[in-house]
C-alpha positions as CSV (number, residue, x, y, z in Angstrom):
1,M,7.0,113.3,63.6
2,I,7.3,110.9,66.4
3,K,3.7,109.9,65.9
4,S,4.2,109.1,62.3
5,R,7.2,106.8,63.1
6,R,5.1,105.0,65.6
7,N,2.4,104.4,63.0
8,L,5.0,103.2,60.5
9,S,6.5,100.8,62.9
10,S,3.2,99.4,63.8
11,T,2.2,99.1,60.2
12,L,5.3,97.1,59.2
13,P,4.6,94.0,61.4
14,L,1.1,93.9,60.1
15,A,2.4,94.0,56.5
16,G,4.8,91.3,57.3
17,V,2.2,89.2,58.7
18,A,-0.1,89.8,55.7
19,L,2.8,89.0,53.4
20,A,3.5,85.8,55.2
21,L,-0.1,84.8,55.1
22,S,-0.2,85.5,51.4
23,A,2.9,83.4,50.8
24,A,1.5,80.6,52.9
25,A,-1.8,80.8,50.9
26,L,0.1,80.7,47.6
27,L,2.2,77.8,48.8
28,G,-0.8,76.0,50.0
29,G,-2.5,76.3,46.6
30,C,0.6,75.0,44.8
31,V,0.7,71.6,46.3
32,V,2.1,69.1,43.8
33,R,-0.3,66.1,43.3
34,V,1.4,62.9,42.2
35,A,-0.9,60.9,40.0
36,A,-1.3,57.2,40.9
37,P,0.4,54.9,38.3
38,P,-2.0,53.1,35.9
39,P,-2.8,49.5,36.7
40,P,-0.5,47.0,35.0
41,P,-2.0,45.3,31.9
42,P,-3.3,41.9,32.4
43,P,-0.8,39.1,31.8
44,R,-0.8,37.8,28.3
45,V,-1.8,34.2,28.1
46,Y,-0.2,32.4,25.1
47,A,-2.7,30.3,23.2
48,P,-1.1,28.1,20.6
49,P,-2.7,28.2,17.2
50,P,-5.1,25.3,16.5
51,P,-3.3,22.3,14.9
52,P,-3.8,21.9,11.2
53,P,-6.3,19.3,10.1
54,P,-4.8,15.8,9.8
55,Q,-3.8,14.8,6.4
56,A,-6.1,12.2,4.8
57,Y,-3.1,10.1,3.7
58,V,0.6,10.3,3.8
59,E,2.2,8.1,1.1
60,P,4.9,5.8,2.3
61,A,8.4,7.2,2.1
62,A,9.4,4.5,-0.4
63,D,6.8,5.7,-2.8
64,V,7.1,9.5,-2.3
65,E,8.9,11.3,-5.1
66,V,9.3,8.2,-7.2
67,H,9.9,9.4,-10.8
68,A,11.0,7.7,-14.0
69,T,11.9,9.1,-17.3
70,E,10.6,6.1,-19.3
71,A,7.1,4.7,-19.4
72,P,6.4,1.4,-17.5
73,P,6.0,-1.8,-19.6
74,P,2.6,-3.1,-20.4
75,L,0.8,-5.2,-17.8
76,P,1.6,-8.9,-18.1
77,D,-1.2,-11.4,-18.8
78,Y,-1.6,-13.8,-15.9
79,E,-4.1,-15.8,-14.0
80,Q,-5.4,-15.0,-10.5
81,P,-4.4,-17.6,-7.8
82,P,-7.4,-18.8,-5.8
83,C,-8.3,-16.8,-2.7
84,P,-6.6,-18.6,0.2
85,E,-9.4,-18.1,2.8
86,D,-12.2,-15.8,3.9
87,G,-11.1,-12.2,4.6
88,Y,-8.4,-11.8,2.0
89,L,-8.7,-9.1,-0.6
90,W,-7.0,-9.0,-4.0
91,T,-4.3,-6.4,-4.7
92,P,-3.3,-6.3,-8.4
93,G,0.3,-6.5,-9.5
94,Y,2.1,-3.5,-10.9
95,W,5.4,-2.2,-12.2
96,A,7.6,-0.4,-9.6
97,W,10.8,1.5,-10.2
98,G,14.1,0.9,-8.5
99,G,17.7,0.2,-9.2
100,G,17.6,2.1,-12.5
101,G,14.7,0.1,-14.0
102,Y,11.2,-1.3,-13.6
103,Y,10.5,-4.5,-11.6
104,W,7.2,-6.4,-11.2
105,V,5.4,-6.4,-7.9
106,P,3.3,-9.6,-8.1
107,G,-0.4,-9.4,-7.4
108,T,-1.5,-11.1,-4.2
109,W,-4.2,-11.7,-1.7
110,V,-3.9,-9.6,1.4
111,Q,-5.7,-9.3,4.7
112,P,-6.9,-5.7,5.0
113,P,-5.8,-3.6,8.1
114,R,-9.4,-3.5,9.3
115,F,-13.0,-4.3,8.4
116,G,-14.8,-2.2,5.8
117,V,-11.8,-0.9,3.8
118,L,-11.1,-1.5,0.1
119,W,-7.8,-1.3,-1.8
120,T,-7.1,1.5,-4.3
121,P,-4.2,0.3,-6.5
122,G,-1.3,2.6,-7.2
123,Y,-0.7,3.8,-10.7
124,W,1.9,5.7,-12.8
125,G,0.9,9.1,-14.2
126,F,2.8,11.3,-16.7
127,V,3.2,14.7,-15.1
128,G,5.7,17.4,-16.0
129,G,7.7,15.4,-18.4
130,V,8.2,12.4,-16.1
131,Y,6.3,9.4,-14.9
132,A,5.3,9.7,-11.2
133,F,4.0,6.8,-9.1
134,H,1.0,7.4,-6.9
135,A,1.0,4.8,-4.1
136,G,-2.0,2.6,-3.3
137,Y,-4.0,2.9,-0.1
138,W,-6.8,1.4,1.9
139,G,-10.0,3.4,2.4
140,P,-13.8,3.1,2.7
141,H,-14.2,3.5,-1.0
142,V,-12.0,2.9,-4.0
143,G,-10.5,6.1,-5.4
144,F,-8.8,7.0,-8.6
145,Y,-6.1,4.6,-10.0
146,G,-5.4,6.2,-13.3
147,G,-8.1,4.4,-15.3
148,V,-5.7,1.4,-15.5
149,N,-7.5,-1.9,-16.2
150,Y,-5.8,-4.2,-13.7
151,G,-8.5,-6.9,-14.1
152,F,-10.0,-9.1,-11.5
153,G,-12.6,-6.4,-10.6
154,Y,-10.4,-3.4,-11.2
155,G,-11.5,-2.5,-14.6
156,G,-10.3,1.1,-14.6
157,V,-13.0,2.7,-12.5
158,G,-14.2,1.5,-9.1
159,F,-14.1,-2.1,-7.9
160,A,-16.5,-4.9,-8.9
161,G,-14.7,-7.8,-7.1
162,G,-16.7,-7.8,-3.9
163,R,-18.3,-5.8,-1.1
164,W,-18.4,-5.7,2.6
165,A,-21.5,-7.1,4.4
166,G,-20.9,-6.1,8.0
167,N,-17.7,-7.6,9.2
168,S,-17.5,-10.2,6.4
169,F,-16.5,-9.7,2.8
170,A,-18.6,-11.1,-0.1
171,Y,-16.7,-12.2,-3.2
172,N,-18.0,-11.7,-6.7
173,R,-17.2,-15.1,-8.3
174,T,-17.6,-13.6,-11.8
175,V,-14.3,-11.8,-11.6
176,N,-12.5,-13.6,-8.6
177,N,-11.0,-17.0,-8.4
178,V,-12.8,-18.3,-5.3
179,N,-13.0,-21.9,-4.1
180,V,-16.3,-22.2,-2.4
181,T,-14.9,-25.0,-0.3
182,N,-12.8,-22.4,1.5
183,V,-14.8,-19.3,0.9
184,H,-18.5,-19.4,1.6
185,N,-19.7,-15.7,1.3
186,T,-19.9,-15.3,-2.5
187,Y,-22.3,-14.0,-5.2
188,N,-22.4,-13.8,-9.0
189,E,-22.8,-10.5,-10.7
190,T,-22.0,-9.7,-14.3
191,V,-19.5,-6.9,-14.8
192,I,-19.7,-4.7,-17.8
193,N,-16.5,-2.7,-18.6
194,N,-17.1,0.5,-20.5
195,V,-13.3,1.0,-21.0
196,T,-11.0,-0.2,-23.7
197,V,-9.4,-3.5,-22.7
198,N,-5.6,-3.1,-23.1
199,K,-2.5,-3.6,-21.1
200,V,-1.4,0.0,-20.8
201,S,0.0,0.5,-17.3
202,Y,0.1,4.3,-16.9
203,N,-2.1,7.4,-17.2
204,G,-1.3,10.4,-19.5
205,G,1.6,11.0,-21.8
206,A,2.1,9.4,-25.2
207,G,0.3,6.2,-25.4
208,G,-1.1,6.5,-21.9
209,I,-4.7,6.2,-20.7
210,A,-6.6,9.4,-20.9
211,A,-8.7,9.3,-17.8
212,A,-9.6,11.8,-15.1
213,P,-11.1,11.2,-11.6
214,T,-14.9,10.9,-11.5
215,P,-16.8,13.0,-8.8
216,Q,-17.1,9.8,-6.8
217,E,-13.4,9.1,-7.0
218,R,-12.5,12.7,-6.0
219,T,-14.7,12.3,-2.9
220,A,-13.0,9.0,-2.1
221,M,-9.6,10.6,-2.5
222,Q,-10.5,13.0,0.3
223,E,-11.6,10.3,2.7
224,P,-9.3,9.1,5.6
225,H,-6.9,6.5,4.1
226,V,-4.6,3.8,5.6
227,A,-1.2,3.0,4.2
228,P,-0.2,-0.4,3.0
229,T,0.2,-3.1,5.7
230,P,3.6,-4.3,6.9
231,L,3.1,-7.5,4.9
232,Q,2.4,-5.5,1.8
233,R,5.6,-3.5,2.3
234,Q,7.6,-6.7,2.8
235,H,6.0,-8.0,-0.4
236,I,7.4,-4.9,-2.3
237,Q,10.8,-5.3,-0.7
238,E,11.0,-8.9,-1.7
239,A,10.1,-8.1,-5.2
240,A,12.7,-5.4,-5.4
241,R,15.4,-7.8,-4.3
242,N,14.5,-10.5,-6.8
243,P,16.5,-10.0,-10.1
244,A,14.1,-12.3,-12.0
245,L,11.3,-9.7,-11.5
246,A,13.3,-6.9,-13.3
247,A,11.7,-6.0,-16.6
248,K,15.2,-6.0,-18.2
249,T,15.5,-9.7,-17.2
250,N,12.1,-11.0,-17.9
251,G,11.2,-8.9,-20.9
252,G,7.9,-7.8,-19.3
253,H,6.8,-11.4,-18.6
254,P,7.7,-12.2,-14.9
255,A,7.8,-15.8,-13.8
256,I,6.2,-14.7,-10.6
257,A,3.2,-12.7,-11.7
258,A,0.9,-13.4,-8.7
259,T,1.2,-15.1,-5.3
260,P,-1.4,-16.6,-3.0
261,K,-0.2,-14.5,-0.1
262,P,2.2,-11.5,0.4
263,A,5.9,-12.3,0.0
264,A,5.1,-16.0,-0.7
265,F,7.3,-16.2,-3.8
266,N,8.2,-19.8,-3.2
267,A,4.8,-21.1,-2.1
268,P,2.7,-23.6,-4.1
269,G,0.2,-21.7,-6.2
270,V,2.6,-19.0,-7.5
271,V,1.4,-18.0,-11.0
272,G,3.7,-17.0,-13.8
273,A,2.8,-14.6,-16.6
274,R,1.9,-15.9,-20.0
275,G,5.1,-16.0,-22.1
276,A,7.3,-16.1,-19.1
277,A,10.4,-18.3,-19.2
278,P,10.5,-21.2,-16.8
279,M,12.1,-20.3,-13.5
280,G,15.6,-21.6,-13.7
281,P,18.8,-21.5,-11.6
282,Q,18.9,-17.7,-11.6
283,L,15.5,-17.5,-9.8
284,A,16.4,-20.3,-7.5
285,R,19.5,-18.4,-6.4
286,A,17.5,-15.2,-5.9
287,N,14.9,-17.0,-3.7
288,G,17.3,-19.1,-1.7
289,P,18.1,-22.8,-1.5
290,A,14.6,-23.8,-0.4
291,A,13.1,-22.1,-3.3
292,G,14.8,-24.3,-5.9
293,A,12.6,-27.2,-5.2
294,A,9.2,-25.5,-4.8
295,A,9.3,-22.6,-7.2
296,P,10.2,-24.1,-10.5
297,G,7.1,-26.2,-10.8
298,A,4.6,-23.6,-9.6
299,P,4.4,-21.4,-12.7
300,R,4.3,-24.3,-15.1
301,F,1.4,-25.8,-13.2
302,N,-0.5,-22.5,-13.0
303,N,0.1,-21.5,-16.6
304,G,-1.3,-24.8,-17.8
305,N,-4.1,-25.5,-15.3
306,A,-4.9,-22.4,-13.3
307,P,-8.5,-21.2,-13.8
308,H,-9.4,-17.9,-15.3
309,A,-10.8,-15.5,-12.8
310,N,-12.9,-13.9,-15.5
311,N,-14.3,-17.1,-17.0
312,G,-17.6,-16.7,-15.2
313,N,-17.2,-19.8,-13.1
314,G,-15.5,-18.1,-10.3
315,G,-14.6,-21.3,-8.6
316,L,-11.9,-23.7,-9.6
317,P,-12.4,-26.0,-12.6
318,P,-12.6,-29.7,-11.8
319,G,-9.2,-31.0,-10.8
320,A,-7.5,-27.6,-10.5
321,Q,-7.6,-27.2,-6.7
322,P,-6.7,-30.9,-6.0
323,S,-3.6,-30.4,-8.1
324,A,-2.7,-27.2,-6.3
325,T,-3.1,-28.9,-3.0
326,H,-1.1,-31.9,-4.2
327,V,2.0,-29.8,-5.0
328,P,3.1,-29.2,-1.4
329,P,3.4,-32.9,-0.6
330,N,5.3,-33.6,-3.8
331,T,7.6,-30.7,-3.1
332,A,8.1,-31.7,0.5
333,V,8.9,-35.3,-0.3
334,H,11.3,-34.2,-3.0
335,A,13.0,-31.8,-0.7
336,Q,13.3,-34.3,2.1
337,G,14.4,-37.1,-0.3
338,A,17.2,-34.9,-1.6
339,A,19.2,-35.3,1.7
340,P,19.3,-39.1,1.9
341,T,20.2,-39.6,-1.8
342,P,23.0,-42.0,-1.0
343,A,20.4,-44.4,0.4
344,A,18.8,-44.5,-3.0
345,K,21.8,-46.2,-4.6
346,P,20.9,-49.7,-3.4
347,Q,17.8,-49.5,-5.7
348,A,20.1,-50.2,-8.6
349,G,21.1,-53.5,-7.0
350,K,19.0,-56.6,-6.2
351,P,18.4,-56.0,-2.5
352,P,14.8,-54.7,-2.0
353,A,14.5,-51.1,-1.0
354,P,12.2,-49.9,1.8
355,K,8.8,-48.5,0.7
356,A,9.8,-45.0,1.8
357,Q,12.5,-45.1,-0.8
358,Q,10.2,-46.3,-3.5
359,H,7.5,-43.7,-2.8
360,P,9.4,-40.5,-3.8
361,P,10.1,-41.6,-7.4
362,K,6.4,-42.4,-7.9
363,E,5.4,-39.0,-6.6
364,E,7.9,-37.2,-8.8
365,K,6.5,-38.9,-11.9
366,H,3.0,-37.9,-10.8
367,Q,4.1,-34.3,-10.2
368,E,5.7,-34.0,-13.6
369,G,2.7,-35.3,-15.3
370,G,0.4,-32.9,-13.5
371,N,2.6,-29.9,-14.6
372,R,2.3,-30.9,-18.2
């Protein structure tokens, strides 16, 4: 009995040790392994989207969304003033809308913004029940301008008034009024128009021109374009402020139909439309005090003596250019002589008058005869 107790007591420590070793083994096999965190994602680099392709042409704000509910009047019949000098390109006149009605923007000679560009005239088109104006622009080729026959090389499709030869412009004298004394790079080329010659000034709608862009014009419309120059915009603004150019006033026959340079509404060489009333006090008030002396004679002179641009001669007929250049001295003398009018009173008496006082009356008589 004692022996068995000894065996039992000796066995218990061994069992405890074995149990401890087993627990240690179990604990050793149950070590918790903490997984390493995944690497952070690479930083996102923001790449802005590519910019949209630049627009070929953005119309000036003054001509965007210009609509009218009535058709523009027919184009007036007028002569082209002579090209002032090399490098000027012709821009036809057209009817613009403002102040509740149409007004005429005179045709004029303009210096282009750079070499190699041509002017595509603006035009009215009937779209969606209204007449919308498509602004003109400069570009390497002439685009679509509604099929409107503006004349002087703009017969409805393309441009036959001249072409660029390097950095100089060559003028077709057949359709342009060019004085070879001032302009030397010219040529003569007959222009055949395959369009109906009329004075319709808009595309589409009742009575409008039924024309669509040609493939060449569609290509030109997608080319890079340049907006009108600052002088062209000034020209339009001056026309908008002149009440004599409103169609309601002039009945479609503006007294200032074309000018030798932009905004030169009072300059010698201004051309009036056929059938236009002589420029009177109303136009003088619109153009300012200085305009009263120079402007009234200009349309009368050009209506009677200005050369046709389409007469095949191109240059000025004999006597036309000398008369045009003679107008400024007459006008200047008349304007200057207006101030010292009291000095002219002694002419009625016997005392002799100075030669300077005798000269203005002679020049006035010469000017009046030239205008007739």
